[in-house]
N, C-alpha and C positions, 0 to 999 in steps of 0.2 A: 429834273425834279418831278415827281410824279404828280398829274395834276389831280387837282380835288374832284371827288366825285359830284355828280349832279343831283338833286332832290328832283321829286316829281314836277315841281313848279319852276325847275330850271335855274334853281339858286345852287351856289357853289357849296359843298360840304367837304369838309368842316370849313367854317367861313375863315377868312384871313385873319391872322393873329390871335387866333383859337390856340390854346394850350392844354385843355382839357377838355374831354368828350364825355358825356354821360352815357353809361353801359346802355341804359334803357334806349338811348337814341342811336347808338351804334348797332345794335341788333336789328334796326327796322332796314338796314341796307343789306341783309343776308336773306337769298330765298335758296331752297335745297339745290334747285337745279343749275344755280350760278354759283353756290359757294365756294368752290376752288378758285375760279378766276377772282371773285370779289376779294375773298380773304388773301390773295397773295398781293393784290394791288392796295389794300389796304395795310398789308404789314409794311410793305416799302413806302407808303405814305407816312405812316403814323413813325416810322424810324427816321425818314428824311426830317421831318418838321418834329420830331421830338416830342410826340403827342402822348398825354397819360389819359387813363381810363378811369373816370369818377363810378366807384363801384358802391357808392351808398344808397341804400333802399329803404323806402318809407315801410311804416307800420302803421295800420288802421286801429281805431278803435281806443278805449282805454285799457291802461295796465289791468292786470288780473287781479279781481277783489276777493278771490279765496284765499284762506289762511294757508299759507306755504307749508307751515310746519304741521299742522292738523290734517290738512287735505292736500298733500303734494301732487296728487293725481288731478285733482280737480283744478288747481291752478296752473299746472302744466297744460291742459285742455284751452283754459282760457288764453292763456300765452299764444299758444298754437293758433288760435282762431284770427288772432291779430296779424298772422303773417299771409299776404296775399298767395292765392293758388292762380294755376294756368291753365286756359284751354290749350288745346293741343297746337293751334298756329304759333302763339306765343311761346309756349314750351319749347317748341323746335327752333325757333329763332333763338330762344335763351341758351340751348344746347350748343347751336351754332356759334354763339358769341363766346362761351367758354372754351369752344375747341378753337376759336380764334387766338383766345388768350394763351391757350395750352402751347400753341404754335409759336405765339411771339415768346412766351418763357423758354422754350426749346431753343430758338435761336439765340436769346440772351445767354444761355449756359453753353452753346456753342462756341459763341464769340469769346466766353471766359475760359475756354479751355477744358470744360469738363469732358469725362471720358464719355463712351456712348451708354453705358448702363446708367452713369448719373443723370446724364441727359433726358432719357426715358422714364427715369423713376418720378412718380407723383409726389409732390411735396407733404411731408408728415406733418405731425403737429409741431417737431422742433426746427422746421425749415427756416422760418424767420429768426432763429436765435443763434445761427452757426456763421455770424459774422459776415452774412451777405450785405454788399455794399452797391449803391450806384444803380445803374438800370437792372442789374440782376434782383436785387433787393426789391425796387419799385415794380418789375414782372411778377414776382414771386406774389407780392401781396394782392396785386390785382388778381391773379388766378385764384389766389385760396379763398379771398373775399367772395368771389362770384362762385366758387364751388361751395363754399358754405351756404351762400344763399340758395343755390340749387337744392341742395339738402334741405333747408330750413322750409322751403316752400313746397316739400313732400312730406315734411313731418306727419301731415294728417292722415297718410296712408297707413302709418305704424298704428294710430288709433282707431282705424277703421277695422283693421285685420286683428287688432289686439282682442276684440269681442270673441273670437272663436276660442281663445285661448285662457279666458278670465279663470276658469276652474281647472287649471291646470296643476295647482298647487304650488306654484312660484309666484312671488308678490309680484305685483303690475310693474311696479318702479324698476324691477330688475328686467322684467321682459322689454319694456319700454327704452331703457339704456341699451340693451343688447340689439334690439331692432334699428335703432337710430344709429349705431356704429356701424352696422352693416349697411347704410346708405353710402358710405364712403366708399366701400367695394362694388356697389351699383354704379356711382360715377365714374371708376376706372374702367369698369367694361362696357358701359353705354355706347351704342351706336346711331346717332340720330340719322343715318342714311339709310336704315332698315324699316323707317317708317313705322316704329313702334314707340309708343309712349313711354316716357321715362317711368312713370308711377307702375305701370304694366310690368317692364322690367325689373324695376325696384322690389315689386312684390315678391318674387322671387325669393331676393336677398333676404326681405323680412321674415318669410315663412321658414327660411332655414334659419335665421337667428332664433326665432321663437322657439323651433324645435331642439336646437342645441341648448338653450338655456334651461328648457325643459328637462331634457335628458340630463345635465349636469348638474341641477339644481332641486330636483322634485324629489330627490331620496338623501334619507341622512347619509347613507353609505352609498358613495357614486358607483354606478354601475356604467360601463362603457356604452355609447350609443349603440354599438354594433348587436351588442346582447340585448338590448331593450328591443331594437328592432326585431331582432329574430322570435323574442318572446311573444311580440305582437303577431307576428306571422302565426305562431303555435296557437295562440288565444283565437284568433280569427278563423283559425281552420279547424278547429276540433270544438267540442260540447263542453269541454272542460273536465270530464269525467277521466278521459285517458291521462290528462296532466295528474289530477289526484291520485290516480292508481300508479303512475309512474310509469306506464307503457311506453317505451321509448318508440318501439316500432310503429304504433297507432298515431303518435305525435309526428313522426317522421312523415308518414303517409299524407297526413292532413296539413302538415306546414310546407310540403315539398323540400324539407330539408332532410341531408342524409341523417341516420342514426347515431353518428359521431358527433355531428354538430349539434344534435339534439341534447345529446348527453351532455356537453359542454356548457350550452346554454343554460339548461336547468341546474346543473352544480353551480354556475357564476351568479345566477339569477339572486342576488341575495336581496332580503327584505328586513325592515325594521318595524316594530310597534311598541307602543308605548307601556311602560310597566304599570300607569294608571287605567289601563284599559279594563273593563269591568269583565269579569268571568261569569259570576251569579249575579244577575240583575235583581233576585227577590233579596239574597242577601246583601247585595253591594260589595262582594269580594273582588279585588284586583289580581292582577298577575304578581304585584309586590307581596300580597297576603301569600302567598304560594312560594317564597323565596326565603330561605333560611339566612338571615345574615351572618356571617363569619365573625364579624365583631361583636354581635348582640351578646350581651351575657344574659346565661342562665339564672333563675331564681337563687340556685345554691350560689353561684358565683356573686351575686349580688349581696348575699347575706354575709360571705367570706370577706367580701371589699368592704362592708361597713364595719365588722369585727375589726378588721386590720386598722381601718382609719382610726377607730375608737382607741386601739391600744397604742397607734403611734402619737396620737394626742395626749395621752396619759404618759409617755416616755418623753415627749418634748416639753411638758409641764414641770418635769423635774430641773429643767436647765434655766440658768441666769439668761437675762435678756441679749446680752451679746453672743452666747453661746448659741442661743436658738437663733438667732439671726444668721450666724455663720452655717449652721446645718441645713436652714431652709434655702440659702441662697447656693450652696454648695449642690444639693441634692434636688433643687427645685420643688420643694415642699410648699403647700398652701398657696399655690398661684404663682409661686415665684419661678423666674426661669433660671436654669443651671448655669452656674459662673464658675469660671475657674480660679484657683487660690490667688492668682494676681489681682483679677477682677474685683474679688472681695475685699481684699487689700487695700484697693485705690479706694473704695466706698467707704472703708472704716478707718482710712488713714493709719494703717499698721504694715509691717512689712508682710512678706509672703510667708516667710518662716514663722511669725506670730500668728498669723491664721491658720496655718497647720498644727500647731500646737492647740490653738483653742478648738479645733475640730477635733482633735485626737482626744483631748479631756473631754469634751462634749459627748462623744460617742461612748467613750468607758463609763460615764456616767450613766447613759441610757440604758447601755447592758446591764448594769448592775440594777437599776430599777425594778419594779416588780412590772412594772407596763413592758419594759423592755424585754423581761425574760418570758412574758406572754407572747410578745410579739414575735419571738424567735420562732414559733410554730407557724408562721406564714412564709418563712424564708424556702 
């Protein structure tokens, strides 16, 4: 059996009879220079004594007082302030503890008969809902909880870097969400042996997430990111005049892109603008005022429409109550919806054939009336 470690005061660790070891206590036994040997010894010791890792972490301060519905970003900032941050030595130890749990999880996967690809795959959002049992479930939970804690302790990085992108045209909530998700990629690629702080490495992923969100969401019509990057080169390299004149050769020289690339980029760089945009500030006219509506009726059409409705009302006035109801329901007049013969029959409690007879008689009566004869001119 692997002997217990010794603390600085010479005490055995973990003490005999211990079944659960706090994570914050575990990481104090790791040092970068001796991590490999210490982790191997602890892995054997934890397996032999079937020790579990307590991954509960405290939060400081009072819960957020801001209104989550009215000010979600303010509420979120207050919640992030309650999460403890780490200095470099503590951060390195925390990452070594996470690496220890990752190796412990891979050992449990190997023992469970997983394939090499499955063993090396980081747990995703549904890892705890795939029927895991026993030691494999416990190891997965330990790793996921510590991985999430490392991410949460670095959420303040997102808020700090967000200041640069506040006027990007994308809601802050969307930028924060995309950047927070990128921290999972940062955990996967981070290597504590390179003596680089996690927040420094994660900053790269956060910036990339911000830019991707801006490229994808800042325009009504989505333009691919590579097109937007190429347009930035064109704008940065020229004075704007060549772009307005459509001088592809000048744009090519200014941006360093080939003329063919410039032509494709300019053609695919689509913009949108509001129809309410003011064209003439003095008169207050907008683009909408310059566009003729296809469905907008002319004064002549409006006059004809009023006359037709008046003649139709006169023709309907010659009908009895039941006849008028049948005609209105069959042809959708006076705000009614168009109905079939069967539907009208169900409403009136008569047969389909009887509805047809009432309809034919009503139409004949309308045609022979004065209003019906005048209505024929609109046909």
